N, C-alpha and C positions, 0 to 999 in steps of 0.2 A: 172357080178352083174345081180340080177334078175330084171325084167321089174318093179316089185312092189318097190324095192329099189331105182331106178333112179327116179321115180315118186315122192317118198317122198323127195328125195334131192332137185329136182327141185322146189318143193312145198315150201320147207324150205327157200330156197334161195329167192324166190320170196317174202316170208314174211319179210325177213331180209330187202331187198331193199325198200319195202313199208314203213317199220318203220323208216328207215333213211330218206326217203323222207319227212314223216310227221314231223319229228324233224327239218329238215331244214326250213321248212315252219313257224314253230311255233316260232323260235327264233327272226324273224322280219327282217333278212338280205335280204332275197329274192335273186333273181339272178342279179348281177351287169352287167351295160352296159360296155362291153370292149372298145368301141369306145370313151368314155369320160374320161378325166384324173382325176387319183384319187385325192379325196379331193375338187373337184370343183363343187359347186352346179348350177344347171341351172339357177338361177337368178344372179349369180355373175357378168357376162359380161354386162347384161342389166342394172345393178345399176349404172354405170359410166357415168357421163354426156358427151356428146359429145363436142369435142374440137371446140372453136370459129372459125367461118369461116372466110376465108382471106378477104372476101368481106364485113365484119362488117363495119358500118359507124363510122369513127375514130372521129367525132365530138361529139359523144355521150360519149365519154370517158373522164373522169374528174380527175384532179390531187388533190392533197391534200387540195389545197385552194379552189376547188369548181369552179376553172376556166377551161375552155375547154383547153384540153392538145393538141388537134389537130388543124388543120387549117380549118376544115370544107370544104364544097363543093366549096366555093369561093376561098380558098386558102390564104385569107387575114387575118384570125384570128381575125376579128373585129366583127363577128356575135355573136349570144347568144348561148351557149351550150344548149343541150337538158335536162341536169340535174344540171348544174353549173349555176353561175351567168353570168354577161357579160364577154366575152373573152377579154382577154388582148391583145392589138396589139403586133404583133411581131417585129415591127419596128417603133420607135418614131422618128420623126423629130424635133430635138431641135429648140426652139424658139429663134429667133436672138435677142440679145440685143444690145443695143449701150453701149458703155463704160460709166461709171456712171459719169465721169467728162467731157464728150463731151459738155453738156449744161450748164455747172456751170458758173455763172457770173463771170467777172473779175473785176479789178478796172479801173474806167476811168481814163484815162491820155492822154497826148498829141498825142500820136500815134494812138490812137483808136477814137478820137473825133475831130469835128471841132468847133472852138471857134469863136465867133462874139462879139464884143464890139460895142454898139451903144448908143449914147447920147440920154436922153429922154427929152421931153419938160415938162412933168408932171410925178412925181414931178421934180421941178427944180434941176438943179445941180446934177443930177443923171445919171448914166450909167447902161444900161442894159447887163449883160453878158449872151449869149446863148451858151449852150454847146449840140452838136448834136452827138450822137453815130454812127460812120461811120463803126463800126467793125461788124463781123459777130456773136458776142455773146453780151448777156446783159451784162451792166456794173454798178457797183455801183459808185455813186458819193458821196463819204464821205466828211463829214465836210463842209468847205466852200472855197472858192477861196483865194489863197494866191496871192496877186497881188503886182507887183512892177512898179510903173511908173518911167520912166526914169531911173536915177541912184539911186533912193532912197535906204537907207540901212534898214530903218525901216519896219516892217511889220504893215499895218493897223488893227486895232482891228476889231472883228466881233461883230455884234449886237446880243446879247445872247437870246434875246426875240424872235429872227426869227427862233430859231432852231425847224425843224419840228418833228413830233412824229416818223417817220420811215427814214430810209436811202433812199435817192432819187435812184431808179433803172430805168435805160434807156435800154429799148429794142432796138435792131438795127434799127435806124431811127429816134427814138424819142429824145426829147431835155429836158434839165434841165435848171434852171435859178437862177441868183443871181443878186442882183442889189448893185450899188456901189455909196455910198453918196460921191460925190467928194469935195464938198467945203460948208462951212457955207452960207446960203442964205442971211444972213444980213452983210456978210463981217467981222464978229468978230474973225474969226480964224487967226492965224498968219502963217508964213512960207509958204505962197502960192507960187506956180511956175507952169510953164506950161511945161506939159510932152510930148514928141514926140513919146515915144515908151511904149509900155505895155507888161509885161510878166505875164502870170498866170500860177501858179504851182498847182498841185493837191495832195490832202492828201490821206494817206492810211488808213486803217481801225483803226489802233491804234490813229491816230490823231497826232502822233508825227513826225514831219518833213514831206517831200514831196516825191512822188514816180514817176517813170517813166519820160516820156519827159515833159517838159513845153509847152505852147502854146504862140504864139505871134500874137494876133489879131492887126489890123491895127486901128489907131487913125485918127481922122479927121486932113486934111492936116494942119490946123492951131495949132494943138496941143490941148491938154486938161488941163484946170487949175484945180489944187488940192491944198488943204492946210491942216492944222493940224485937220480938221473935217472929213478927209477921213476915211472911215470904209465900212465894206462890211456885206451882210447877209450870212447866211447859204444858200446851194444850196436849191432850192425849185423845187418840181415836177411840178408846173404851174407858168406861167408869172404873173398871178393875184397876187398870194402870194408873188412873189418876189418884185413887185412894191409898196407893201403897206407899206414899211419901208423907 
């Protein structure tokens, strides 16, 4: 081949290569970096937030109720969370309560009281019954004393007008009172006799019959005179109320 022909062939090849280079640049693809994965843009990795650090303060985390889910720095769980309300204590000590029946009053009767019978000078022919609560609980002194002098079969009546507005309640150590009208002051009543013994029975809440043990207070050595005028008052909270009848 002649020198002129080779020169023309080289010039033609150069022109073709130049044309191809211009076409590649004009289609917008450019040259691709072979060191980067295909389809991954430079900003993809930077767009993800970093994972929470293990040193994050757990007291700032809240549950669905707004209360602190962690124990905080003190470990007690009683502090206030940074975003929620007051934190709930992790452990509560139950309040100790006494049984509901432990302080409930009982019915006064012979085994829980001390009963004393004392003659009165004023009013005359009267006796005062004093009942003192010797138990560990308060007791209710219901109704009136059911008394029996000697071997009497009949129960003396109660003075209805002496009924108090409320049931007499005796705390441990406290006393209740009732007076006994022993005999007519003018001697007008019949069937009088001298009794050497006295038995006092206690009524229950219903007022029907007696409950518990009876009491046996001592009488004067010479005995106590009673007749058909015998009657009793209701139990009273104070001595003054008892001796007015």
